[in-house]
C-alpha positions in Angstrom: 73.5 -69.8 46.0 76.6 -68.0 44.8 76.4 -64.3 44.1 76.0 -62.5 40.7 79.8 -62.1 40.6 80.2 -65.9 40.5 77.8 -66.1 37.6 79.7 -63.4 35.7 83.0 -65.0 36.4 81.7 -68.4 35.3 80.3 -67.0 32.1 83.6 -65.4 31.3 85.5 -68.5 32.2 83.4 -70.7 29.9 82.8 -68.5 26.8 85.2 -65.6 26.7 88.7 -66.3 25.4 89.8 -62.8 26.5 88.8 -63.5 30.0 91.1 -62.1 32.7 90.7 -65.3 34.6 93.2 -67.0 32.4 95.9 -65.7 30.0 94.5 -66.3 26.5 98.0 -67.2 25.3 98.0 -70.1 27.7 94.3 -71.0 27.0 93.8 -74.8 26.7 92.5 -75.9 23.3 91.3 -79.1 25.1 88.9 -77.1 27.3 87.5 -75.2 24.3 87.1 -78.4 22.3 85.4 -80.2 25.2 83.0 -77.3 25.7 82.2 -77.2 22.0 81.5 -80.9 22.0 79.3 -80.6 25.1 77.2 -77.7 23.5 76.9 -79.5 20.2 75.8 -82.8 21.7 73.3 -81.1 23.9 72.0 -79.1 21.0 71.7 -82.2 18.8 69.8 -84.2 21.5 67.4 -81.4 22.3 67.0 -80.5 18.7 66.2 -84.1 17.7 63.6 -84.3 20.5 62.0 -80.9 19.6 62.0 -81.8 15.8 60.3 -85.1 16.2 57.7 -83.8 18.7 56.9 -81.0 16.3 56.7 -83.4 13.4 54.4 -85.9 15.2 52.2 -83.1 16.5 52.0 -81.6 13.1 51.0 -84.9 11.5 48.4 -85.5 14.3 47.0 -82.0 13.9 46.7 -82.5 10.1 44.9 -85.9 10.6 42.7 -84.4 13.4 41.4 -81.7 11.2 40.7 -84.2 8.4 38.7 -86.4 10.8 36.9 -83.4 12.3 36.0 -82.1 8.9 34.7 -85.5 7.7 32.9 -86.8 10.8 31.9 -83.4 12.1 33.3 -81.9 15.3 30.2 -83.3 17.1 27.7 -86.0 16.0 24.5 -87.6 17.4 23.1 -91.0 16.5 19.4 -90.3 16.5 18.2 -93.6 15.2 15.6 -93.6 12.5 13.9 -90.3 13.2 11.8 -88.6 10.6 13.0 -85.7 8.4 10.5 -83.4 10.1 12.0 -84.1 13.6 15.5 -83.4 12.3 14.2 -80.1 10.9 12.8 -79.1 14.3 16.3 -79.5 15.8 18.1 -77.8 12.8 15.9 -74.7 13.1 17.3 -74.1 16.6 20.9 -74.2 15.5 22.7 -71.3 13.8 25.6 -73.2 12.1 25.8 -76.0 9.5 24.2 -79.3 10.3 24.1 -82.5 8.2 21.8 -85.5 8.5 23.2 -88.8 7.3 22.5 -92.5 6.9 25.0 -95.3 6.2 25.0 -98.7 4.5 26.9 -101.1 2.4 27.2 -100.7 -1.4 29.0 -101.9 -4.4 30.4 -99.2 -6.8 31.5 -100.1 -10.3 33.7 -98.0 -12.5 35.5 -98.5 -15.9 38.4 -100.3 -14.3 36.9 -102.4 -11.5 34.1 -102.7 -8.9 34.6 -102.4 -5.2 32.6 -102.9 -2.0 32.4 -99.7 0.0 30.6 -98.0 2.9 28.1 -95.6 1.4 26.9 -92.6 3.3 24.0 -90.4 2.3 24.2 -86.8 3.5 21.8 -83.9 3.5 23.3 -80.5 4.2 20.5 -78.4 5.8 22.4 -75.2 5.2 22.2 -75.6 1.4 19.1 -75.6 -0.9 19.1 -78.3 -3.6 17.0 -78.0 -6.7 16.1 -81.0 -8.8 17.1 -80.6 -12.4 15.9 -82.5 -15.5 17.7 -85.9 -15.9 19.8 -85.0 -12.8 22.0 -88.1 -11.9 22.8 -89.2 -8.4 25.8 -87.1 -7.2 28.5 -88.9 -5.4 31.8 -87.8 -3.8 34.8 -90.1 -3.8 38.2 -90.2 -2.2 41.2 -90.0 -4.4 42.3 -93.6 -3.6 39.0 -95.0 -4.5 38.6 -92.9 -7.7 42.0 -94.1 -8.9 41.1 -97.8 -8.2 37.8 -97.5 -10.1 39.3 -95.5 -12.9 37.0 -92.5 -12.7 37.5 -88.7 -12.3 35.2 -85.7 -11.7 32.0 -85.6 -13.8 32.4 -89.2 -15.0 29.7 -91.9 -14.6 29.7 -95.0 -12.5 27.2 -97.7 -11.4 26.0 -98.0 -7.9 24.5 -101.1 -6.4 22.6 -101.0 -3.0 22.0 -104.6 -1.9 18.7 -105.0 -0.1 17.5 -101.6 -1.2 17.4 -101.8 -4.9 17.3 -104.6 -7.5 19.8 -103.6 -10.2 22.1 -100.7 -10.6 21.7 -97.0 -10.2 23.5 -94.5 -12.4 25.6 -91.9 -10.6 28.0 -89.1 -11.5 31.2 -88.1 -9.6 30.6 -84.6 -8.4 34.0 -84.3 -6.6 37.2 -86.3 -6.0 38.7 -85.3 -2.7 40.6 -86.4 0.3 38.6 -87.3 3.4 41.7 -87.1 5.7 42.4 -90.8 6.3 43.5 -93.5 3.9 40.8 -95.9 5.0 38.1 -93.3 4.3 39.6 -92.4 0.9 39.8 -96.1 -0.1 36.5 -97.5 1.2 33.8 -94.8 1.5 31.7 -92.7 -0.9 29.3 -89.9 -0.1 25.9 -89.6 -1.8 24.0 -86.4 -2.0 20.8 -87.7 -0.4 18.7 -85.1 -2.1 20.0 -86.0 -5.5 19.1 -89.6 -4.8 15.6 -88.5 -3.9 15.3 -86.5 -7.1 16.7 -89.3 -9.3 14.2 -91.8 -7.9 11.3 -89.4 -8.3 12.2 -88.6 -12.0 12.8 -92.2 -13.0 9.8 -93.6 -11.2 12.0 -96.0 -9.3 11.8 -96.9 -5.6 14.0 -98.5 -3.0 12.8 -101.3 -0.8 13.7 -99.8 2.6 14.0 -96.4 1.1 16.5 -94.3 3.2 14.0 -91.5 3.6 14.7 -91.3 7.3 18.0 -90.6 8.9 20.4 -92.4 11.2 22.1 -89.5 12.7 23.1 -85.8 12.7 26.5 -84.1 12.4 27.1 -80.7 13.8 29.7 -78.2 12.5 29.9 -75.4 15.2 32.1 -72.4 14.4 34.7 -73.3 17.0 38.2 -74.8 16.8 37.7 -78.6 16.8 41.0 -79.0 18.6 39.7 -76.9 21.5 38.5 -79.7 23.8 36.9 -77.3 26.3 34.8 -75.5 23.6 33.8 -78.9 22.1 32.7 -80.1 25.6 30.7 -76.9 26.2 28.9 -77.2 22.8 28.2 -80.9 23.4 26.4 -80.1 26.6 24.3 -77.4 24.9 23.3 -79.8 22.1 22.4 -82.5 24.6 19.9 -80.1 26.1 18.4 -79.1 22.7 18.1 -82.8 21.7 16.4 -83.7 24.9 13.8 -81.0 24.4 13.3 -81.6 20.6 13.7 -85.3 19.9 12.6 -86.5 23.3 15.8 -88.4 24.0 16.3 -88.4 27.7 20.0 -89.3 27.5 21.4 -88.3 24.1 25.0 -89.3 23.4 26.7 -86.4 21.6 30.1 -87.6 20.6 33.1 -85.6 19.5 35.3 -86.4 16.5 38.0 -87.6 18.9 35.6 -90.1 20.6 34.6 -91.5 17.2 38.2 -92.3 16.3 39.7 -92.7 19.8 41.4 -96.0 19.0 43.3 -94.4 16.1 44.4 -91.4 18.1 45.3 -93.6 21.1 47.7 -95.6 18.9 49.2 -92.4 17.5 49.7 -91.1 21.0 51.4 -94.3 22.0 53.8 -94.0 19.0 54.6 -90.4 20.1 55.3 -91.5 23.6 57.7 -94.2 22.5 59.6 -91.8 20.3 59.8 -89.2 23.0 61.1 -91.8 25.5 63.8 -93.0 23.1 64.9 -89.5 22.2 64.7 -88.5 25.8 67.3 -91.2 26.7 69.4 -90.0 23.8 69.3 -86.4 25.2 70.4 -87.7 28.6 73.2 -89.6 27.0 74.2 -86.5 25.1 74.3 -84.6 28.4 77.1 -86.8 29.5 79.4 -84.7 27.3 78.6 -81.9 29.8 80.1 -84.0 32.5 83.2 -84.6 30.3 83.6 -80.9 29.7 83.3 -80.1 33.4 86.0 -82.6 34.3 88.3 -81.2 31.6 87.7 -77.7 32.8 88.4 -78.8 36.4 91.6 -80.7 35.7 92.9 -78.0 33.2 92.4 -75.4 35.9 92.8 -77.5 39.0 95.4 -75.1 40.4 93.0 -72.2 40.3 90.2 -74.3 41.7 92.3 -75.6 44.6 93.6 -72.2 45.4 90.1 -71.0 45.8 89.4 -74.0 48.1 92.5 -73.2 50.1 91.4 -69.5 50.7 88.0 -70.5 51.9 85.7 -71.9 49.2 83.5 -74.5 50.8 82.4 -77.8 49.3 78.9 -76.5 48.9 80.2 -73.4 47.0 82.2 -75.6 44.7 79.2 -77.8 44.0 77.1 -74.7 43.3 79.8 -73.3 41.0 80.0 -76.5 39.0 76.2 -76.5 38.9 76.3 -72.9 37.4 78.7 -74.0 34.7 76.6 -77.0 33.8 73.4 -74.8 33.9 75.0 -72.4 31.4 76.1 -75.2 29.1 72.6 -76.7 29.3 70.9 -73.4 28.5 73.1 -72.5 25.6 73.0 -76.1 24.2 69.3 -76.4 24.7 68.4 -73.1 23.0 70.9 -73.8 20.2 69.2 -77.1 19.6 65.7 -75.7 19.7 66.6 -72.8 17.3 68.3 -75.3 14.9 65.2 -77.6 14.9 62.9 -74.7 14.3 65.0 -73.4 11.4 65.3 -76.9 9.9 61.6 -77.4 10.1 60.9 -74.2 8.3 63.3 -75.3 5.6 61.6 -78.7 5.3 58.1 -77.0 4.9 59.1 -74.1 2.6 61.2 -76.2 0.1 59.4 -79.5 0.7 62.7 -81.3 1.1 61.0 -84.6 1.9 58.1 -85.7 -0.4 55.4 -88.0 0.8 52.9 -90.0 -1.2 49.7 -88.0 -0.7 47.5 -91.1 -1.5 48.8 -92.7 1.7 49.5 -89.8 4.1 47.2 -87.2 2.6 50.0 -84.6 2.8 52.7 -84.2 0.1 55.4 -83.0 2.5 56.3 -83.0 6.2 54.1 -80.7 8.4 55.4 -79.3 11.7 53.5 -77.8 14.6 55.5 -76.2 17.4 53.0 -76.3 20.3 54.7 -74.0 22.8 53.6 -75.8 26.0 55.0 -79.0 24.5 58.2 -77.4 23.3 58.7 -75.6 26.7 58.7 -79.1 28.2 61.4 -80.1 25.8 63.5 -77.0 26.8 63.1 -77.7 30.5 64.0 -81.4 30.0 67.2 -80.4 28.1 68.3 -78.0 30.9 67.4 -80.4 33.7 69.4 -83.2 32.0 72.5 -80.9 32.1 71.8 -79.9 35.7 71.5 -83.5 36.9 74.8 -84.4 35.3 76.4 -81.3 36.7 75.2 -82.0 40.2 76.8 -85.5 40.1 80.1 -84.0 38.8 80.0 -81.3 41.4 79.4 -83.8 44.2 82.4 -85.9 43.1 84.7 -82.9 42.7 83.8 -81.4 46.0 84.9 -84.6 47.8 88.4 -84.4 46.3 91.2 -83.2 48.6 93.4 -80.3 47.8 96.6 -82.3 48.3 95.4 -85.1 46.1 94.5 -82.8 43.3 97.7 -80.8 43.3 99.8 -83.9 43.7 98.8 -84.9 40.1 100.2 -81.7 38.6 103.5 -82.0 36.8 
């Protein structure tokens, strides 16, 4: 590889107009323009790739946290075990645990009725006290609440086919977002203890009363996006379940496993966008090749003089590669800095508004994951290096007489 003096000389030749390599009064505006175009095109290509990757990662992270919060970082389908057995397991765990059951239901509000998936939950970390004339408490997603025409603390009717003949009176305790459109539009959460209290106070009963539970959700105090921590806690829970509920092969599933088809589709979309923008970044790097050719033919006399006094073909290729590398580095970091600044502006001032009832976020969310962004930076620099290597190979094969013969 060429010495440090060559790197210094190349830097001056490319970026310093007062360089002693060339009289600034005779500096070629064409060389400066081609260099500016090469840097700008590389910056735009890398910036677009970095921007889109951060946008898709931010959107996926937002949805991931919504899914993890709703379904629990870890869950276990126990089958219809008794409440006592669940309590045995809960007593051995030092973080929030929920027991749940699921079924089909029809919910009727002032505006309309709709078939939904109903989920009864019991939060073991909270103590529930039955009050006089306490209605059944339900939690709705924003989409479903708007469709039914209800808001917080308003009443609605709940029908449980196969469990109760007639309707049950319920009160909306909270209108929230569950993190996914399909959950917001099709699911309601019943406070299972409020259902028990309501049935006891009214003297009613359910045929097939959901007094036992279908499964358990665990909310360990770890980052749900940390796959290694989730896996470690899953193994620990499997051991506890085997010893407590006598399940020889318990299946403790992570939130990602429960929605793997959804996240697989999201990952495919991200891969397609990355490939398309990657090709655009490669195409943008062709401007580096154009700049190198312009620099060579504007200064061919200097280049061929160096060849005549002993510069080898390998040294010429290396020198061209250095020039392309410097263009790639400056263009890549310029593009990354631009994408980061633009993303901050989008988030701070919410330049693009999104319908929250569809995406569950009201503005674009970005997440710059440094391992991912480092890959973008390396790709941008490598694109310039590949193009520079090809240009250097072509120029090194040109003969001194042929080059100087084209000078006027």
